[in-house]
N, C-alpha and C positions, 0 to 999 in steps of 0.2 A: 531529447527535448520533443513536449508536444505543442508548443505554441506554434502557430503555424503565420506567416508572414508574406507582405506581398514585392512586388519589385521595390528597389528605395525609391525614395521621394525625387521628384524632377527638381528639386533646387538645392540639392546636394554638390557640394563643388564635384569638379569632374579631374582638375587639376592640382599640384601642388601649391602654385601660386595661390589659386583661388583657396585652397584650405586656408593657407595663410591669413589672405585678405579678410576670412570670415572670420577670423581671431582667434581659431583651434587652437587648444593646448593638448599638449601629450600627457596622457596620464597613465599610471600602470593599473592592470587589472585588480590589484588590490585599493589601490587610490580611486577607482571607479564604484568597487564594492561600498566601499566607506562612504563616498559620498552620496551613491543614490540609497544607501538605507538610512543616511543621517535626512535626504530629503523626505524620504517616506514617513521616518519618525516624524518629523516636525508637522510633515501636511497630515497625519493620521492615518495615513492609506497603509490598504494591507499589506504585509512586508512577506509571510508566508502563505499563499494563497494554497487552500486545499489540505494544510497540515493540521490535525487535532490532536490535543489533547498535551499540546506541549509548550502552552502559551506561557505557564507559569514555572517551568521547568529547564526543558533544554532549549528553547527557542531563548533564552536570553543568554546562555553560552555562547549558543552561536552567534549571537551579536556581538556579543564581547570579545568572540576570536574575530570576526572580522572586522571592526572598527580598529583591533589590535593589528591586523596586517598577518594572521597566523593562519598557516597550514592547517588542519586536522584530522581526527582522525573520530569516528563516529562507534562508539562500541556499546553492542546491546545484541540480544537475543533476537532469532530471526523472526522477523515479521511483525518489524517495530515500526516499518515506517523509515529506516536509514535511507535506502536509496530514492525515495519521494521527497525525501528534503534534500539531500543533495541535488539532485536534479531543480529543486525550486531555487537554487541558488541563481542560477544562470537569468533569473528574471529582475536581478539586482543589478547585473548590467547594462552601460549604454545601450539602446536600442538598437543603433547603427553607429560602425564604427569605422574608421577610412582604412583601408590595405594598400599594400604593393600588390597589383594584377600579377595573378600567378605566382606569388610568393608561397613556395609549402607551408611559412611559417609564421603566416598572415601578419607579417611584418606592418609595422606603420610608417608610413610616407617621411615622419618628420623622426624618424627613429630607427633605421635600417639598422640591422644585423649582422647579415650574411655579406661575406667580400663581395658577391655579385650585387647584391640590391647597393651597398654602398655604393660602387663604381657607376652603376645606371642613373642613381640618383644626384650623383657629382655630376655626370656628364648631360643629365637633359635639365637640370636645373627647374625653375617654376612650371616648365613646361611637362614635367614628369604625370604621367596620367595615373589616374588614382581611382582604387573601388572601394565598395563600402561592403560592409559585412555585418551579416544580423546577428543579434547577441544569439539565436537558435542554433547557431553553426558555430559559435564559440567554447561551447560543451563537447569533451571525449569522454569517454568512459570504456574500462576495461574491468572482466570477470577475472579476477586471478584465478589461473589454474595451474596445475605441475608444469605443464610443458609451457608455458608461455616463456619465450625468450629475452635476451637484451635486445635482439634485434626487433621485436613487436614493441615494445616499448619506447627504446632510445635510437635505434637506427643500425643499419649495416652498410657496407659497402655495396653496390648495384653492378653486379657481373655486366648485365645487358651494357651498361653505359662503358665499364671498362672494356668492352668488343668492341665499340665505338673508337677507340682510340685513344682515351682519356688516359691520362696516369693515376697510378695509384697514388695518394697521396692528395692527389686534387678534390678540394672539398664538394665540388659538383660530381663526384663518383657516389657521394654519400645518398642512399635511401632512408629518410628519416622516419622514427618510428612514432607512435602514436602522442606521445608526450611531448615531443617539437612541435609536431603538426597542430596542436592544441596550445600554441604559444600563444599570450594574449588572451588566455579563454580561462577555461574550468577543467582539469580532470581531475577524473575519479577511478579509484581502485577497489572494487569490490571485492569484500574475501582477503582482504590484504596477507593475511597468515596463510592462505593457500600459496601464494607465491614462494617459490623455492626462495633459499635466505642469501645464495649466489645472484638472485636477479633482483631481490631487495635492494641488494649493495650497490646497484645501478641507479638507484635513486637518492643514495646519500647526497651527491653533488646537486642534483636536480631543489633537494630541499635546502641547500643550506650555501652550496656557492651561486645556486642559479643557475647554471651551467649544466653541458653534456658533455662526456668521451666517447668517441667513437673509435675502437680497434684504436690503432697507434696512429690516429691523424693529431696532427699539430691542430686541434681547431677549439676553442672556447668559444659559445653562443650563447651570449645570456639571456635567459629564459625568463617568461613574464608571465608567470601564472601563479592561480591557485593550486594547490595539490591538497585533494581531500579524499579520503580512504574510510571503508569501513569495516567493523571486525566484529566476531562472536566470541564474547569472552571464554568460551570453551574451548576453543580455537586456541590460544595460549598453551594450551599444553594435549590436547587430543590431536587434531590434523598440522598443526601447524605452530608458528610463533611468529610474532613481530619482532625482527633480531634489535638487539637495543639501541645501536647508534641509532638507528632509523627510528626508532621509537622516539629518543630525545632529541629527533630534529622538527618530529611535530609539535607547533608550537599551544596547540589545545586539545587533550583529551576528553570527549564528551559522552556520558554516561545516557544513553535511550530506555525508553521503557514502554510498557505497556499501558493501555489507556487506564488511569488512577483510579476513575468511579465508573458507575454502571450508565451513567447519562452520557458520558464519550463515548464508550464503547457503543452502544446506540448509534450516535450520532456518526459515529465512522463507519457503521454497517451501513446507512442509509447515504452516507456519500460514496461509498465505495461497490455496492453492489447492485450488479446488472440483472433488475428483477424483472422478469415475464409475467408476472403477475402481483395484484395487490397483495402487501404484508401488512395486516394490520400492526399497530405500535405491541399491540401485548404481545404478539407474536414474536417480533423482534425483539421483546425485553427478552422472552424466553430463551431465544439463542445468545441474547448477549449476557445473560447469566449462566448459561449453560458454558459457552467460551472461559468466563470467567472462574467456573468451578473447576472444568478440565485444568485448567493450567493452575489452582491451586492444591488439586485432589496429588496426594503422597502414594499413590500408583501411578502418577507419571513424573516423567524423569524433567525436573526442573530445571537441567541445566541444557537441554535443549528448546524449552520454552515450547509455548503452542500460539501459533503466529495469529496475528491478527485476521490472516486470510482463514483460518478454521473460520471463525464466525461467520466471514462475510461469505464464504462456501454454502454454508448453513443456510443461509438466508436466501442465496438463490436458487439449492436444491429446493427448500421448503416450496418459493416461489412456483419451479417447475412440477413440484408434485401434483400443486390446485392447477397448473395449466394441464398437466396429462388429466386430471379427473373431468375436468370440463370439454376437453377433447372426446375421451373417452363416452360421457353421458350423451354429448351432443351427437356421436354415430348410434346410440343405441335406443333415446327417445321418440316415441311418436309425436309429440307435441313441440311445436317451435319452441327453441330457448331464447330468452330474452338474450339483445345482445349489451351484456355486461361483461366487464372484466372478471377474470376468475380472481379470488379469494382464498387465501391459505388457510388454513387452520392449524390449532396445537397440535391436530393428530399427525399433520403430515411432516413433523419435525423427526416421527420415530425412525424414516428413513435415513437421516443424517447419521446415525449410529454406525450403518454398517457400509457406508459410503465415504464418510469422512474419516474412521479410524485410522488408514494410513497417514492423517497429515499428523498424527500424535505417536510422539514417543514414552511406550510404558516402560517401566521399571521389570526388568530382566522375572521375577516372580511372580507377574502378575502374566504372563505368556495363557494364550487360550480363554484369557478372562476379557478380552479389551471391550467386546460389545456391552459384556454384562455391567461392566464399569460404565460405560458411555450413558447405557439406559439409565442405570440410578441417577448418573449426576442429571440427566435431562429432566428424571421424573421431581428429582430435585428444586431444578429450577424452575418447573412448572409449579409447584405447590407454591415455593417461596413467590413469586410472579401473583400466584392465584391470593395469596394472603395480604401482599402489599397492594393491589388494585383494588381488593374486595373486602377486606377488612371491615367488619362491623355490617356489612350489608345483610339485610334479612333475605336467606336465599329459599325459608322453606317452600315459596311456591315451586323450585326446581325438584327439592325433594318430596314435595307432593304429588310430581307426576307420577310416580313409581311405589305410592302410597299401600296400592290395593295390586300387587303383584306384576304391574305393567312395566314394560322395560322401552327406552329411548333408543332408538339404533340409529349408529353413524358411522363412520368409517370413508376410508379412502373413493369410495365408487357409491356414497349416498350423496344425492344434488341437493343444493339449499332447498329449497322448494319441498323435496320431502321430510328434511329434518325439521321444516316450519311446520309441516302439517301432522308431523306427532305431537309436535310441544303443544301446537295452538297459543292460547291467549296466559300466559304466565304472569301471575303478581311477582313485582319486582324486577321483571325482566329490562323494562326501559331504563331502570335507576343501573342495572349492571352494566348495559351497552354504555350507557354514558361514562360510568366508572372508567369503563377501558378505552375511553375514546372514540367510537363508532359515530357520536353524536344525535342528534333529534331523528333523522330520519336516514337511515341504514339502508343498504340495499341487501337484499335477500341473501348475497353471499355472507355481507359481512355480519349481518343478523347471526346464521349460522354457524360463523365463526366466534361470535359472540357465547351463543350457547353451550356450543360442544365445548371451549374453555372453562366455561362454568361448574359444567358435568364433568369433566376431568379432574378438576379442582375438589371439588365435591368426593369425586374417587378419592384421591389423593392424600383427604386429611378425613377418612375413613367414616364419611356419609353415605355414601352411595356404594354400591357395589357395582363391579367391572365385569364382562368377558369379551373373550377376541374369540370368533367364530373360525373355523377353516376357512373358509372363501374370505377372510381378511374383515368383517364386519366388528364394530366396536359394540355390545349392549351396555347400557347402564341402567341398574336396578336396585332393586334393595339389596341391604349391606349383605343377604345371606344368596345372593346371585354366584348359580355354579357357574363350573366352565374355566378356561383357563383365562386367568388375569394376567393383563399386559403391568399392573402396578404393586403399589404397597403402599408404606406409608412416606411422605417425600421426605 
């Protein structure tokens, strides 16, 4: 959980008697979630902050499951935000809840469950001290791995307590696992099919009878929690499976998905990417289209999916390329540089085809062609963005720049001022920059980013030639420009 908190408010009761006098009522976790979800619905407050693209599909199903009091499994390919969604459920718990001090099971003072806690409350009565637990501490999570044991999840005998003289069979000798320690909270199992089938059996009682069994102990502890799991559909047949009795005990199976449209893909990148430089909207759109094209490509294994992290990492890489350019050029220029943020250009995206290929699972017959495939898809995404953004615009001013055999040179180590000097005053530039969302007064870096995008788009639509020099510079010229080209029809 990422929520931060301070000490409990000083006006909260400190004893069981004070809790009763304040009119506090005991609620189960699922009642808490139901009541707080309904309260947010009625007030119009945001119910799942930070979750993008699921408003009309996944979230209504999650809400119905919570209102019904169902445990749930989220089923979807990697990078669809399943863990993010699960962690957001904790925001629907009460901010503070009373617990018995030092209880490993976070027992409610009005509803103790262990023999020791029941005895302590009976003896102390209204003088029983209580503590307050923040909702961020009521979430537990385990990444399922083949080596996970029943002891990790449920609990086991504590040999140290046995060595201290306690008798085997005494409940006080149990060291509780992660699930009971999240009692009165939300427990998540990520990648549930990776959990060995014999370990999955240990969760059957938790989901149905709501209790736990530890070895041969005569112990029934009524757990109060919401159990949520995530799984990849591929896992049902490849790496493992969820056993049928366990699937039957989940009240809801909810399918997740990647963003359904381009705008949501861009919004997700903008929300999640940690950008070290300015990345203009048209460059983000290129990267979003690129991610969607990779996801839909027949050369890519659709079963494993293409994570949303692919597009996020691409945006961060492009921003880093822009920052690297600024750093290198600042060290070589004899002129003082303006204190302006670095701005990414579409040419900076070329590097992602090599750095991110490891995030994509290709079909077996495409071995050795991975970078070629990604480069083609990136050119296609750039051309599609160019057509969408600048359709119908008169760009003859840009083609006129090279009408008499001149070239415009750009590239990773060509700074904005140099590119702008080469271009000068271009008819139609202001309209093009406006279409790209760069405003009426773009910075030199933003103007250079817009110009490079127009030049690349004209090349991909066969209206300009292009060559890439051995030192990494890109020259746009007439259609008969020779040399090593970096593109073709989008």
